[in-house]
DOKOLGU-80408 format. One record per residue (C-alpha): x, y, z. Coordinates in steps of 0.02 Angstrom, whole numbers, plus 50000, padded with zeros to 5 digits. Layout:
! DOKOLGU-80408
XYZ/...
! end
This chain:
! DOKOLGU-80408
494725256346607/496305247146661/497155251146496/496735269646518/497505269146692/499075260946625/499245274046487/498965287846615/500265279746727/501565279546587/501215297846545/501335302546727/502985293446745/503665302946595/503215319546677/503885313046843/505555308546763/505785326246700/505385333446872/506595322746973/508015320946849/509175332446944/508905323247109/508945305347044/510525296846986/510355280846885/511835269646918/512435252046879/513405237946961/514025221746886/513575206946997/513415188146972/513465189146783/512265203746764/512405222446745/511155228646873/510255245546874/509645256047019/509055273847050/509745283947195/508655298547252/509535312447347/508455323947454/508425342447410/509455346947564/510775333947530/512545340347565/513985330647488/514845320147620/513415321247745/513015304447823/511155301347792/510055285947818/509705274847667/508045266447624/507935252947490/506235252747403/505965236847299/504675236147159/503365222747136/503335208347011/503215214946833/503615232646886/505275242046886/506275254746984/505545270146899/503745264546921/504055260647105/504875277647130/503355286147054/502025275047133/502645274847313/503005293647317/504345290547447/505415304547374/504225317147451/504525309747623/506395308847590/506425327447549/505495331647708/506475319947823/508175320747736/508605302847692/509205294247533/508135281647437/508785267847324/507595260047197/508405244347124/507875235146966/507555216446972/508115204546835/506595201546723/505625213546838/505675201046983/506595197247145/507275180447198/506435180547368/506095163147431/505395154747275/507015147747207/508065153547062/509895157647036/509875176747036/510865183047186/509795198047236/510385197347416/512205198547360/511735212547240/510945222147384/512465219547492/513565226247352/512425241347327/512585245947511/514475246147499/514465255747335/513195268847392/514145271047555/515765274047462/514935286547345/513765295747465/514435291847640/512785284647705/512505280747889/512825261947891/511915260248057/510315266647976/509995256147821/508215250147794/507215240147666/505415241147609/504495235447454/502875232347363/502225214547338/503725204547272/504765218747344/503985215347514/504505197047499/506245203547456/506305214047614/505915198647718/507275189047626/508515202647672/507935201347852/508325182647845/509955182947746/510725200147768/510095205547938/511795212047994/511645226047864/509905232447908/509075241248054/507245237348009/506175231547862/504405234247795/503265225147674/501765232447581/500625219047507/502035206247520/502215190347621/503425175647638/503495159247543/502965145247659/504365133847598/505655147347629/505175151247809/506025136047890/507685141147809/507615158747882/508955159748016/509495178048032/511055183148127/510015196248217/508135199148224/507485215148145/505965225848187/504665223648050/503145232347977/501785224247870/500435233747775/499085223047693/497315223847625/496035210647669/495395210547488/497115208247410/496805195347273/498635194647219/499455190947386/497995185047491/497895190547671/497455172847727/498805164547621/498605152647474/499645137247512/501195144747433/501295161147526/501005162247714/499525171547786/499925188747854/499475183148030/500715168848013/502075180747952/501785192148101/501825177148219/503405170548134/504375186548168/503725189948342/504225172248392/505955175248320/506125188348454/505845174448582/504415184248654/502565182548609/501805199848581/500505200048718/500795218548743/499895224548588/499035240948555/497805243248415/497135259648349/495835262948217/496585274448086/495485289848065/494325286947916/494815302947828/494195297547656/492475289547674/492375286947485/493855274847470/492815259747528/494125254947657/494585257347838/496225253347927/496835247448096/498615249248160/499315235848277/500925238948373/501865224048447/502855226548607/503895215948723/504105225248885/504315243348828/505115239048660/504205240948495/504675226348383/503375227048245/501855235348169/500415228948063/499195239547963/497645229547916/496685238247778/494895231847780/494305230847600/495995236047532/496665228347372/498435225047310/498915243347323/500055255847412/499015265947537/499065284547505/499655282847325/499025296947215/498865285047068/497475272647112/497615256547012/496315247447119/495455250047287/496705260947382/496595266847561/496815285647575/496725287047765/498615285647785/500155286047675/501195270347675/502825279447638/502555291147785/502175277747914/503595266847850/504845280747880/504085284948050/504355266648096/506125265548024/506665281848106/506555273748278/507905260748244/509745259248206/510955244648219/511845254348357/510245256348457/509145241048423/507705235448535/508415227648693/508375208748716/506535205248736/506515190448853/507155193849029/508095180949130/506545178449238/505525174049084/506835161549026/506815153249197/504915152649196/504915144649024/505805129649098/504565128349242/503005125249137/502365112049017/500935116548900/500165101748808/499545096248688/500145109548568/499485109748433/497825105848518/496055101848469/494955106348618/495855106848787/497565112648844/498375107649008/499645119049091/500735111649227/502155119649323/503255119249476/502535135549543/500735140949568/499845148349418/498825163249477/497975167649315/497885162749131/497405173948986/497095169148804/497375181848664/497105180848476/498465184948349/498015203448354/498155204548542/496315204748586/495955196748755/494765181948731/494765172848898/495305175149079/495475159149180/495815160349369/496895146049434/497925146649596/498465128749557/500025119949496/499025112049354/497575119249255/496605112349107/495715125149000/494335122148874/494685130948709/493485120948603/492535136648553/494045144448466/494285143748279/495855135048209/497345146648211/498685154648318/498395161048495/499425167248642/499295160448819/499925171648958/500275164249130/500385175449283/501355169249434/502115176549591/503825175249508/503335184149348/502425181249183/502675168149048/501945168248872/501705153448756/501075152348577/499635140148551/499105132248388/497335125748369/497105112548235/
! end
């Protein structure tokens, strides 16, 4: 069955190539000892010299630029919304994205941005990156190492290498989107000791914003296709009124691109990944990023409280110089788990019933609110 699907995929790509030939330009750049290939897709309404947004779409491990262009179907969205898509090719069908190696894919991407801008006059304030699997890892690497070039990034079935995360020190923090299936056996939702869990990736980036995402909305995606054996929930992460990230959790979903017409494995058909990625990207530019997400009052409050021990096993003690009116404990997805009244300078809370993992503690005071990430061992 898998071989039949692969043969069908190759035939479909052949037909696809004939259909898009006039709108796709295959180009090359020489970088770091390699001649590198990439496809540039121009939307049907493209006018020479017009300054359009650019989206990079990176393929997964073992795939290539043409397969990613066909599989993700982002060209359809680009035609409707009038933006350019670049599909690069990795050396040996892979991206150097946190696992070591000498291939300079970040530098290659940087050079592509300059080259495509010179050739097509792209809007440099609206450059974005997304990718599938290894391409999702690559998008996070760009967020770490080339953040000054991008307005936002997205990962579908990707994650981050655990050993790479401590080295990630971006010049600016980017809004992010993660789309992941709970039954992904290639990049596991809960991590595998090499790659971080998706919850840890979300926590990593929200903490980079210096603001724990207590203001979270979650919406069940309408189960349009009841035959696909999956459902999906969309989480939006806010600090104050600013959207900084989104997570789509696909219950039962495999290592696949939601909404793809070609179903290699269990694929969610209730939403289209390419559509929601663009809807997310379209809100951001480097000229109009989310505002700083921790107010001066919050920074002052952070210095007025001590939360210990952290990591903890059973109990956590919160002590401050001002009265704590109320404490609230949330899980990683923003669900309220506990409300603890206080009206004291010091409060000890029993969290022995919680499972090991990441949580958020919100303190309410007369001077404002303060949020702290908790880690249960």
